[in-house]
Every structure is written in structure tokens, then in C-alpha cells.
ROMI-584285 format. One line per field, with one value per residue (C-alpha): x, y, z; residue in one letter. Coordinates in nm, 3 decimals. Layout:
N
u	(X,...)
v	(Y,...)
w	(Z,...)
resn	(A,...)
//
This chain:
649
u	(7.471,7.784,8.094,8.251,8.596,8.489,8.626,8.279,8.210,8.553,8.493,8.150,8.296,8.602,8.439,8.085,8.061,8.390,8.388,8.091,8.158,8.211,7.864,7.661,7.506,7.469,7.234,6.925,7.090,7.382,7.147,6.936,7.238,7.358,7.008,7.025,7.320,7.138,6.869,6.595,6.376,6.460,6.340,6.408,6.453,6.775,6.901,7.158,7.373,7.608,7.961,8.207,8.442,8.173,7.907,8.147,8.199,7.819,7.802,7.731,7.936,7.718,7.408,7.532,7.600,7.249,7.106,7.306,7.181,6.820,6.840,6.991,6.751,6.445,6.572,6.507,6.632,6.770,7.086,7.286,7.475,7.725,7.705,7.869,7.732,7.458,7.632,7.375,7.640,7.431,7.164,7.399,7.387,7.148,6.977,6.773,6.536,6.401,6.144,6.000,5.759,5.827,6.068,6.384,6.320,6.573,6.582,6.812,6.994,6.936,7.091,7.107,6.800,6.587,6.690,6.434,6.135,6.230,6.306,5.992,5.789,5.977,6.017,5.647,5.547,5.416,5.637,5.495,5.576,5.729,5.979,6.140,6.356,6.285,6.223,6.375,6.167,6.083,5.862,5.808,5.774,5.498,5.585,5.538,5.246,5.326,5.706,5.878,6.087,6.460,6.475,6.198,6.388,6.548,6.884,6.895,6.675,6.912,7.221,7.353,7.491,7.721,8.023,7.805,7.530,7.645,7.736,7.517,7.349,7.597,7.837,8.188,8.324,8.177,8.310,8.001,7.775,7.978,7.985,7.611,7.550,7.773,8.112,8.429,8.239,8.436,8.760,8.655,8.545,8.867,9.098,8.912,8.854,9.081,9.450,9.638,9.601,9.226,9.166,9.380,9.190,8.854,8.945,9.079,8.754,8.547,8.693,8.773,8.997,9.181,8.970,9.258,9.244,9.470,9.203,9.466,9.320,9.350,9.383,9.663,9.857,9.817,9.932,10.239,10.343,10.253,10.469,10.786,11.006,11.073,11.065,10.848,10.572,10.383,10.036,9.983,9.638,9.657,9.414,9.598,9.316,9.472,9.239,9.106,8.736,8.759,8.631,8.531,8.786,8.762,8.387,8.409,8.671,8.488,8.154,8.258,8.622,8.584,8.496,8.826,9.016,8.858,8.946,9.307,9.338,9.186,9.410,9.723,9.633,9.590,9.948,10.099,10.189,10.230,10.252,10.019,10.045,9.768,9.913,9.709,9.782,9.842,9.573,9.283,9.231,8.893,8.979,9.298,9.108,8.840,9.077,9.307,9.013,8.898,9.245,9.276,8.938,9.027,9.344,9.144,8.905,9.169,9.095,9.442,9.780,9.926,9.750,9.421,9.125,9.364,9.445,9.820,9.809,9.936,9.910,10.005,9.868,10.025,9.933,10.183,10.086,10.215,10.287,10.008,10.206,9.999,10.287,10.274,9.965,10.213,10.314,10.692,10.676,10.437,10.678,10.966,10.753,10.678,11.049,11.115,11.258,11.145,10.840,10.980,10.883,11.122,11.157,10.951,11.024,11.092,10.735,10.649,10.508,10.868,11.073,10.877,10.886,11.223,11.310,11.035,10.729,10.460,10.098,9.940,9.562,9.340,9.064,8.774,8.948,9.014,8.661,8.523,8.703,8.473,8.166,8.353,8.458,8.112,7.904,8.147,8.324,8.028,7.797,8.038,8.109,7.733,7.727,7.844,7.936,8.116,8.467,8.416,8.269,8.105,8.025,8.210,8.191,8.190,8.206,8.003,8.042,8.122,7.819,7.587,7.249,7.369,7.710,7.695,7.870,7.712,7.771,7.658,7.716,7.934,7.750,7.519,7.547,7.757,7.438,7.341,7.597,7.449,7.096,7.191,7.337,7.013,7.165,7.314,7.208,6.884,6.910,7.235,7.309,7.505,7.845,8.048,8.113,8.478,8.603,8.919,9.063,9.378,9.456,9.098,8.879,8.567,8.275,8.033,7.656,7.680,7.907,7.686,7.534,7.866,7.864,8.063,8.312,8.692,8.754,8.466,8.557,8.924,8.836,8.671,8.980,8.827,8.960,8.728,8.979,8.950,8.591,8.619,8.348,8.289,7.974,8.049,7.794,7.799,7.972,8.289,8.561,8.735,9.059,9.064,8.983,9.264,9.498,9.409,9.483,9.816,9.906,9.829,10.039,10.328,10.334,10.297,10.558,10.853,11.086,11.276,11.213,11.242,10.925,10.701,10.896,10.953,10.656,10.396,10.548,10.556,10.198,10.081,10.261,10.097,9.749,9.805,9.917,9.603,9.375,9.482,9.536,9.882,10.083,10.130,10.002,10.329,10.665,10.733,10.465,10.183,10.413,10.515,10.151,10.051,10.370,10.296,9.943,10.067,10.311,10.055,9.914,10.255,10.397,10.109,10.175,10.548,10.474,10.234,10.486,10.813,10.737,10.871,10.557,10.180,10.176,10.347,10.204,9.846,9.896,9.808,9.474,9.255,9.412,9.398,9.035,8.935,9.105,8.906,8.566,8.584,8.819,8.586,8.647,9.023,8.991,8.776,9.046,9.321,9.165,8.878,9.036,8.704,8.595,8.231,8.197,8.356,8.590,8.924,8.953,9.215,8.984,8.682,8.569,8.402,8.166,7.943,7.567,7.515,7.152,7.252,7.575,7.533,7.885,7.976,8.346,8.394,8.501,8.743,8.916,8.963,9.076,9.444,9.521,9.326,9.112,8.789,8.718,8.432,8.296,8.149,7.769,7.764,7.806,8.164,8.317,8.596,8.891,8.916,9.286,9.377,9.141,9.307,8.978,9.041,8.673,8.741,8.508,8.220,8.283,8.299,7.988,7.687,7.442,7.510,7.611,7.927,7.896,8.135,8.114)
v	(6.401,6.219,6.432,6.443,6.372,6.020,5.727,5.636,5.981,6.007,5.672,5.788,6.102,5.936,5.619,5.724,6.101,6.208,5.967,6.155,6.490,6.666,6.571,6.542,6.220,6.003,5.715,5.768,5.646,5.890,6.174,6.103,6.115,6.440,6.585,6.536,6.777,7.033,7.029,7.131,6.919,6.758,6.455,6.610,6.967,7.145,7.451,7.671,7.928,8.165,8.145,8.395,8.651,8.920,8.703,8.585,8.950,8.977,8.675,8.386,8.137,8.197,8.161,7.831,7.699,7.803,7.612,7.302,7.328,7.367,7.060,6.853,6.970,6.909,6.589,6.733,6.509,6.781,6.868,7.177,7.313,7.600,7.813,8.133,8.486,8.627,8.963,9.110,9.176,9.419,9.149,8.881,8.635,8.491,8.160,7.967,7.676,7.421,7.161,6.880,7.009,7.380,7.630,7.746,8.056,8.306,8.508,8.803,8.928,8.601,8.635,8.333,8.449,8.439,8.087,7.895,8.106,8.100,7.729,7.639,7.827,7.726,7.355,7.332,7.528,7.846,8.136,8.486,8.705,8.978,8.729,8.634,8.823,8.616,8.267,8.078,8.015,7.657,7.496,7.183,7.310,7.494,7.860,8.038,8.281,8.651,8.615,8.774,8.562,8.619,8.734,8.988,9.182,9.498,9.393,9.073,9.186,9.469,9.250,9.005,8.730,8.505,8.472,8.496,8.257,7.990,8.232,8.171,7.877,7.588,7.463,7.598,7.290,7.032,6.958,6.746,7.049,7.231,6.938,6.880,7.234,7.189,7.251,7.122,7.048,7.328,7.162,6.818,6.966,7.164,6.872,6.657,6.909,7.215,7.290,7.561,7.789,7.721,7.839,8.150,8.234,8.180,8.414,8.672,8.664,8.690,9.033,8.947,9.207,9.191,9.277,9.381,9.744,9.750,9.611,9.452,9.200,8.860,8.653,8.876,8.835,8.459,8.441,8.652,8.394,8.096,8.222,8.243,7.939,7.780,7.453,7.588,7.845,7.957,8.087,8.300,8.370,8.701,8.667,8.923,9.176,9.484,9.781,9.905,9.821,9.588,9.233,9.117,8.839,8.727,8.665,8.504,8.256,8.196,8.140,7.948,7.832,7.545,7.794,7.968,7.637,7.539,7.881,7.838,7.494,7.618,7.926,7.727,7.485,7.774,7.894,7.546,7.582,7.279,7.474,7.735,7.945,8.111,8.420,8.535,8.730,8.532,8.689,8.585,8.271,8.155,8.244,8.037,7.750,7.747,7.758,7.498,7.264,7.310,7.230,6.922,6.787,6.848,6.643,6.374,6.313,6.345,6.694,6.813,6.648,6.404,6.323,6.503,6.307,6.094,6.390,6.383,6.728,6.767,7.061,7.124,7.417,7.552,7.834,8.105,8.341,8.695,8.943,9.181,9.457,9.681,9.717,9.341,9.402,9.511,9.211,9.224,9.298,9.005,8.772,8.881,8.813,8.459,8.407,8.492,8.835,9.179,9.287,9.566,9.648,9.601,9.807,9.680,9.552,9.266,9.188,8.886,8.708,8.701,8.692,8.624,8.376,8.193,8.374,8.190,8.323,8.396,8.504,8.683,8.720,8.813,8.590,8.751,8.730,8.358,8.290,8.403,8.133,7.831,8.017,8.141,7.783,7.634,7.902,8.029,8.355,8.493,8.448,8.628,8.913,8.975,9.081,9.427,9.731,9.783,9.774,9.617,9.269,9.058,9.160,9.324,9.250,9.545,9.563,9.863,10.001,10.324,10.541,10.326,10.223,9.863,9.707,9.460,9.263,9.305,9.194,9.412,9.396,9.660,9.951,10.012,10.363,10.411,10.512,10.142,10.073,10.340,10.213,9.852,9.971,10.153,10.500,10.675,10.621,10.782,11.149,11.192,11.367,11.198,11.354,11.115,10.759,10.666,10.403,10.203,10.247,10.454,10.496,10.561,10.861,11.017,11.051,11.338,11.329,11.478,11.191,10.904,10.877,10.766,10.401,10.130,10.091,10.083,10.297,10.544,10.625,10.654,10.908,11.115,11.090,10.832,10.486,10.204,10.030,9.673,9.704,9.859,10.126,10.357,10.566,10.909,11.140,11.490,11.370,11.297,11.559,11.522,11.673,11.424,11.135,11.223,11.269,10.917,10.771,10.953,10.835,10.481,10.518,10.672,10.378,10.118,10.262,10.024,10.326,10.218,10.528,10.887,11.032,10.786,10.772,11.143,11.269,11.075,11.190,11.554,11.542,11.396,11.671,11.943,11.791,11.749,12.109,12.252,12.037,12.207,12.558,12.706,12.750,13.116,13.363,13.553,13.508,13.222,12.983,13.121,13.154,12.787,12.686,12.858,12.761,12.395,12.427,12.588,12.301,12.030,11.991,12.007,11.751,11.513,11.537,11.473,11.160,11.038,11.090,10.973,10.694,10.348,10.138,10.167,10.246,10.582,10.651,10.626,10.757,11.112,11.021,11.078,11.418,11.544,11.435,11.582,11.912,11.921,11.821,11.952,12.250,12.458,12.226,12.262,12.639,12.644,12.455,12.680,13.028,13.001,12.732,12.559,12.197,12.186,11.822,11.901,11.604,11.785,11.814,12.087,12.316,12.278,12.578,12.489,12.710,12.682,12.743,12.983,12.876,12.515,12.564,12.521,12.627,12.285,12.347,11.990,12.102,12.365,12.109,11.867,12.119,12.042,12.401,12.592,12.750,12.750,13.033,13.132,13.152,12.842,12.814,13.069,13.000,12.938,13.039,12.910,13.125,13.037,13.128,12.870,12.592,12.307,12.140,11.817,11.782,11.675,11.947,11.812,11.458,11.576,11.795,11.614,11.885,11.886,12.252,12.228,12.252,12.292,12.445)
w	(12.526,12.418,12.390,12.047,12.195,12.297,12.100,11.981,11.843,11.680,11.512,11.392,11.235,11.079,10.949,10.862,10.820,10.659,10.358,10.210,10.372,10.038,9.909,10.228,10.096,10.404,10.476,10.690,11.009,10.979,10.887,11.193,11.420,11.264,11.289,11.664,11.671,11.457,11.726,11.485,11.708,12.041,12.239,12.580,12.706,12.609,12.793,12.617,12.792,12.610,12.748,12.600,12.749,12.735,12.897,13.166,13.264,13.287,13.522,13.284,13.487,13.793,13.574,13.433,13.783,13.889,13.590,13.680,14.037,13.921,13.694,13.975,14.246,14.030,13.869,13.523,13.243,13.016,12.824,12.915,12.614,12.623,12.307,12.186,12.157,11.934,11.963,12.204,12.467,12.673,12.717,12.847,13.013,12.751,12.822,12.565,12.618,12.372,12.470,12.252,11.990,12.058,11.905,12.080,12.290,12.429,12.753,12.821,13.132,13.314,13.657,13.892,14.088,13.768,13.664,13.867,13.757,13.388,13.369,13.561,13.302,12.986,13.061,13.141,12.830,12.997,12.890,12.921,12.615,12.830,12.973,12.641,12.390,12.079,11.944,11.650,11.338,11.242,10.977,11.183,11.542,11.725,11.794,12.126,12.125,12.140,12.122,11.818,11.584,11.584,11.221,11.280,11.547,11.401,11.546,11.336,11.047,10.951,10.949,10.691,10.912,10.712,10.939,11.250,11.137,11.386,11.665,11.968,11.794,11.811,12.073,12.009,12.188,11.950,11.603,11.539,11.583,11.320,11.075,11.120,10.990,10.684,10.840,10.667,10.345,10.178,10.287,10.164,9.831,9.788,9.857,9.603,9.324,9.337,9.299,9.488,9.188,9.164,9.520,9.473,9.155,9.325,9.612,9.366,9.168,9.486,9.561,9.924,10.087,10.417,10.719,10.943,10.832,10.526,10.287,10.061,9.810,9.978,9.660,9.531,9.856,9.837,9.475,9.553,9.812,9.592,9.304,9.514,9.448,9.786,9.976,10.257,10.312,10.621,10.698,11.009,11.150,11.335,11.627,11.840,11.848,12.002,11.947,12.284,12.284,11.983,12.024,11.673,11.636,11.999,11.988,11.644,11.768,12.095,11.917,11.603,11.630,11.381,11.105,11.176,11.172,10.840,10.698,10.811,10.645,10.318,10.312,10.391,10.112,9.866,9.918,9.947,10.315,10.540,10.862,11.006,11.321,11.522,11.690,11.988,12.304,12.619,12.836,12.609,12.813,12.683,12.322,12.342,12.504,12.233,11.935,12.094,12.154,11.793,11.660,11.883,11.769,11.402,11.454,11.630,11.341,11.069,10.939,11.038,11.034,10.782,10.453,10.527,10.387,10.184,9.958,10.004,10.162,10.519,10.757,11.118,11.317,11.634,11.869,11.962,12.243,12.220,12.499,12.393,12.223,11.993,11.749,11.685,11.478,11.209,10.997,11.029,11.403,11.447,11.266,11.488,11.796,11.674,11.611,11.976,11.908,12.020,11.821,11.603,11.242,10.951,10.637,10.342,10.079,10.101,10.201,10.418,10.111,9.983,10.304,10.621,10.907,10.914,10.590,10.398,10.212,10.471,10.442,10.737,10.751,11.041,11.181,10.997,10.659,10.699,10.826,10.488,10.290,10.356,10.224,9.917,9.832,9.892,9.721,9.459,9.382,9.191,9.490,9.722,9.480,9.449,9.816,9.913,9.707,9.378,9.523,9.868,9.860,10.127,10.483,10.770,11.142,11.383,11.760,11.877,12.229,12.410,12.484,12.272,12.411,12.380,12.332,12.046,11.774,11.431,11.072,10.784,10.410,10.248,10.093,10.389,10.542,10.855,11.035,11.026,11.298,11.521,11.458,11.540,11.869,11.952,11.922,12.224,12.582,12.692,12.770,12.576,12.247,11.968,11.895,11.678,11.568,11.617,11.372,11.423,11.771,11.846,11.475,11.371,11.303,11.453,11.212,11.263,11.226,10.877,10.767,10.886,10.539,10.388,10.275,10.450,10.168,10.181,9.872,9.900,10.259,10.167,9.897,10.169,10.388,10.624,10.710,10.811,11.038,11.157,11.282,11.628,11.672,11.967,11.993,12.140,12.299,12.446,12.763,12.563,12.526,12.187,12.319,12.605,12.367,12.128,12.425,12.543,12.199,12.179,12.530,12.413,12.097,12.293,12.531,12.256,12.019,11.981,11.977,11.667,11.458,11.580,11.421,11.605,11.931,11.977,11.779,11.976,12.304,12.196,12.066,12.396,12.588,12.377,12.418,12.791,12.814,12.653,12.868,13.190,13.317,13.269,13.586,13.503,13.243,13.247,13.081,12.842,12.977,12.765,12.462,12.485,12.517,12.192,12.012,12.084,11.951,11.630,11.578,11.651,11.300,11.132,11.376,11.302,10.928,10.974,11.177,10.910,10.628,10.787,11.037,10.958,11.007,11.016,11.389,11.346,11.001,11.125,11.481,11.382,11.218,11.527,11.586,11.227,11.187,11.524,11.439,11.116,11.257,11.616,11.591,11.807,12.103,12.065,12.044,12.359,12.546,12.411,12.424,12.672,12.892,12.896,12.845,12.735,12.844,13.184,13.136,13.157,13.532,13.530,13.331,13.557,13.761,14.090,14.282,14.590,14.587,14.879,14.912,14.981,15.175,15.554,15.645,15.783,15.689,15.558,15.208,15.342,15.562,15.269,15.006,14.924,14.812,15.078,14.808,15.013,15.258,15.483,15.835,16.003,15.972,15.689,15.316,15.198,14.862,14.635,14.524,14.154,14.125,14.387,14.274,14.085,13.988,14.180,14.278,14.638,14.764,14.555,14.676,15.038,15.042,15.193,15.090,14.712,14.734,14.517,14.137,13.848,13.503)
resn	(X,X,X,X,X,X,X,X,X,X,X,X,X,X,X,X,X,X,X,X,X,X,X,X,X,X,X,X,X,X,X,X,X,X,X,X,X,X,X,X,X,X,X,X,X,X,X,X,X,X,X,X,X,X,X,X,X,X,X,X,X,X,X,X,X,X,X,X,X,X,X,X,X,X,X,X,X,X,X,X,X,X,X,X,X,X,X,X,X,X,X,X,X,X,X,X,X,X,X,X,X,X,X,X,X,X,X,X,X,X,X,X,X,X,X,X,X,X,X,X,X,X,X,X,X,X,X,X,X,X,X,X,X,X,X,X,X,X,X,X,X,X,X,X,X,X,X,X,X,X,X,X,X,X,X,X,X,X,X,X,X,X,X,X,X,X,X,X,X,X,X,X,X,X,X,X,X,X,X,X,X,X,X,X,X,X,X,X,X,X,X,X,X,X,X,X,X,X,X,X,X,X,X,X,X,X,X,X,X,X,X,X,X,X,X,X,X,X,X,X,X,X,X,X,X,X,X,X,X,X,X,X,X,X,X,X,X,X,X,X,X,X,X,X,X,X,X,X,X,X,X,X,X,X,X,X,X,X,X,X,X,X,X,X,X,X,X,X,X,X,X,X,X,X,X,X,X,X,X,X,X,X,X,X,X,X,X,X,X,X,X,X,X,X,X,X,X,X,X,X,X,X,X,X,X,X,X,X,X,X,X,X,X,X,X,X,X,X,X,X,X,X,X,X,X,X,X,X,X,X,X,X,X,X,X,X,X,X,X,X,X,X,X,X,X,X,X,X,X,X,X,X,X,X,X,X,X,X,X,X,X,X,X,X,X,X,X,X,X,X,X,X,X,X,X,X,X,X,X,X,X,X,X,X,X,X,X,X,X,X,X,X,X,X,X,X,X,X,X,X,X,X,X,X,X,X,X,X,X,X,X,X,X,X,X,X,X,X,X,X,X,X,X,X,X,X,X,X,X,X,X,X,X,X,X,X,X,X,X,X,X,X,X,X,X,X,X,X,X,X,X,X,X,X,X,X,X,X,X,X,X,X,X,X,X,X,X,X,X,X,X,X,X,X,X,X,X,X,X,X,X,X,X,X,X,X,X,X,X,X,X,X,X,X,X,X,X,X,X,X,X,X,X,X,X,X,X,X,X,X,X,X,X,X,X,X,X,X,X,X,X,X,X,X,X,X,X,X,X,X,X,X,X,X,X,X,X,X,X,X,X,X,X,X,X,X,X,X,X,X,X,X,X,X,X,X,X,X,X,X,X,X,X,X,X,X,X,X,X,X,X,X,X,X,X,X,X,X,X,X,X,X,X,X,X,X,X,X,X,X,X,X,X,X,X,X,X,X,X,X,X,X,X,X,X,X,X,X,X,X,X,X,X,X,X,X,X,X,X,X,X,X,X,X,X,X,X,X,X,X,X,X,X,X,X,X,X,X,X,X,X,X,X,X,X,X,X,X,X)
//
């Protein structure tokens, strides 16, 4: 299939498609060519393989190479198309096949050794139902017998996929694929019909709020920047996703980068900016490659650069790669990083919409926020505001991982209960018991089973003392220790703090020390050691509140959230660690008590020889025992024992 970067394809887009892009009224010949990129029907077999960061980890590159080898060895005249991710990360690599006259069918967990068998069957029209995950629905093509349709699977049926509708379906490397499915029509319409003020008003009326965690009204932020008298304004797309375990923006960019580019152009136009910057961390190699390719192709066909579509409006987009500091998720720190300075927050006001990059009005929105704009322009503010809840409009993308039955990326409309996220992930892994749903990464909160009925709504959750965060969700089961989890988050915050303000710098370090202290046995039960241990625990809650109230930026202000919520919902676990010196999940190594089963011990002496504290005693060929006072809980004895005689509690 011809690449859209070829001169012929560029000429086709610029000269024949773009002139009527705003209406979609093309002659039959152009429609036929565009239809070939929609792939509603095909003339020869097409094999699709999902290539994103998550699928690469699962081995998708090896699977793609195996497919290429199969097509070459068997002289199969077929197209191989790389697509994005459907969000079913635990089922990757996903391979899909479409043959003439039949619907597109998908297969999960396709390793290289399965390629030959699956392609032999699919290309020859003999797919067994148990081999496939789902098939696409079509009014004009013959369906596969016994294979469920995509929209009938609970995973897709219980979502409202607006931003993710192209994810896993189209090629993220082809601007023609995106245009064929209606891409850039919102841009063409806007440049012909709407003023800056019109777009701001439309976004205000839609009710769109920022998806980065703050939930500030997007249209209001834009208007604040537009009303500042200046000769220059900037738009910054924050693609520097920094929450551990979060991958919403990464997969969205890697699966549908042209949507993001169109959203950036529309947003920049709304605030009268002629320069936009995509800020992304330097180690996101594929994400950077995809967004750069999308920007280059948009320049090539005239949808970026000087005098876009003859409207008189010009925009340049550049990519700035950050070092990966968590604090750069804060607006003023992010701006300093782009300016080549150390990423440290500044006191607000003035806000970036008044005094931002290079001292000019600057709007910063994250990827998901900007990706909503094309649909709002095309369908109208009223359509968008009809989706979601009373105060939170539209949909929200979540990445769900942790101890979930399946890691996934999902999109649900606001107003649905939080339990929807757990259901879409298939609950917890088999044999485990659900403990909590952690929302929002290091600055987030853990939701208990009793709170799963709360709606996904910015304001309603805030009234209950819960923050939704940016969309990172971890499923926690009974193997997770809440003290250890909070300690990990505080360790992360301590290391990521810029150190500018004392409450964050010193407070996070002290909180980590206290949590670390209660998750291990005290060196001595005499003197001031025990007193210091309890004194620290007493101060923990007060220290967290001081950090929240006095820190300079959002990093320090929200750092105590995981601790305060965990103390409220899981106080019994903290008390067990403090008073009983016990970890019910057996995660805190220094609180584990090891013992030897005398019925299984053969007296081989292996554990005694390896013990670093000489805590194991006995006579060879007779059962050994562990002196609890000497044991440090390292677990070397359990790893060494070949007879499974060592246990811990």
C-alpha cells in the first residue's frame, strides 16, 4: 500500500482531499480512494499488528517479524499494517486479519510460534471460534461463525469510546487513515467559520475540564489567556506522563497521534497562539517518534505551518523532551524546564495564562484534554455536555493495572460508579481478595470496597474527600501492605521533590523515615528507641497536614493524600505494624517471623550455614530451629531450604 509520505499521496491530499475537507463532499473517485484507507472492505488480505510500548514489552516486534517472514515464505500478497492498541494490554500482542468479503477478526496473545497456524487458518477462511477474541461488525461483509462481535464483549460494551474510537483500528503512521475517518474536518470547519472567541465560547459551553488532575474549566483557562493584551501567546501540550503505572497519554499518542495534533492546532487557534510546544520525557522513544511523524506529515500536506488552508492563520509545533522529573508536571516547573532552567515551581499568581513561557501568556493542557477538542467542534457543545454527569462532562480515560486480572486502558463516561473500572479490568487476580482501588499515583488515594459505588465525578468525589487524579488506577488485593504502599509513595515524593520549599523537602523525608521505622523491628525495646518510635507515629498525621497546608506547589500539597486516606481507611494495618509489629500481608520483610517445620526439616544444615546473623541452631540430621530475637527476616533460609521446611508469618 502506498505510503502517505510519498509525493503522489501528498499531492492527492493537498490538491484533491483538503479543498473539500470541511464538508466531506468529494467526487466518487476520491471517495473510492479514501474508502480503501477505511478498509471497510478489502481486495486482498490485510494483517494488522498492534505496535505500542505495551505491546512491544509483550513481544509484538518479534510477532511482526514472524508475520513478515510468513508472508514472504508463502508468497502471500497481503498488506501488513501496524496499528495502535485497543487497550487490552494483557492480551497483547494482538493480531487482526481481514480477507476479502469477511469481517476483520482479532487474535490475542499471538506469539511468533502461533503466527503460522493462525494466518494459515484466517487467510484461507477457516478460523475456529476458540482461536479468536472478537470480530468487527459490518453491514456489508460476511461475519465469522461463532466469534463474538467487538461491541458485544463486556470490555467494549461497558465503555464509551470517543477518544479511543480509532485506537487499535487505524495506522498511527498514516495521516490518510485519519483523514479517511473524518480527521481534520474540525480544523477545516473552524478555520472557515469560527473566530478565536467562538471556539473559546464553544469549549466553555461544553463543560470540558482539564484531565491532568486539577479539573479546571478548559474554556475559562483559554479565555483568560486570550484576554491578555500581548503580541505573542503559547500553547503547551503536556505529554510528560509521570505517574508510576500511568500510561493513558502514552497509548493515546501512540495509537492516534493525529487526533492529538488536530487538538493542539484547534486549541492554539482558540487562544490566538502561533507557536505550540509538545513537552514529553526523553525516554518515551516510540511516543516521541509517533507524535513527531504526525507533526511532519501535517506540515507536509499543509495542515501546519504558514497560512493553514488559506485561512491566514499560521502555527508551528515543536517537540521539547524533558528529563523526566515528576515535579515538572506542575505548570510553572514545566515552563522553566522548557526554558532550559531547572524545573522548580514558582509562586502563583501570576498564573501562566498571564505570565508564562518567555514571559508571555501560556496555556498548558494535557494530551487527553486537547484530544477532546475535535469532537466538540464537529458535534457541538450541546452534544458534548449531554455526556457525563451534572458537573463533569464527557468521558475519562483510565489506565488500570496492579493486581487486576487484566491490565487495560479504558474510557468511560462521567457518572459511572468507580466499580466500573474494577469490572472492566476483570476484578482481582484469581484466588485473591480485593482490598482497594488506588486512584492517582503517588498523590492519589486508595478507595475501599464500600466506596466503589461513588460516581466518577470531579466534584462529587471531592465532596467526599477523594480526588480522581489524572486517570492512573492500581487495583490492590490482600497481598498488598498499605503501610508499605504509602512508604513507597513517600519515598518517590522525597526523591522527586525539587527541594525549594522546606515543608515538602523536609516533611517528605521525615514522613518516609517514620513509615520506614514502623515497618521494621526496633533495634531495642529499651531506652529512648521505643519512645522515638511512638513519638514519630503520633506526629505523622500532623506532619502530613502541615505539608498539605504550607507547601509551595501541588507536589508537596498533595503528597500527604495517600497517607491521610490510608490512615482513615486502613488504620488497623498501621496499628498492627506499630503495636503488634506484624504485617498481615507479609510484605514488610523486617516484621516477618520465620520458623522451621520440624516434620519437614531433615537437618541438612544448609539454612544454618547461610544465615547472616547465626539465628539458626540445631544438630545435623535432626530438626533445626530459629531464634526469633536474632532473626532479621531476610528470608535467605527459606530460599536456601530444598525441602520447603521454612515458613514465615
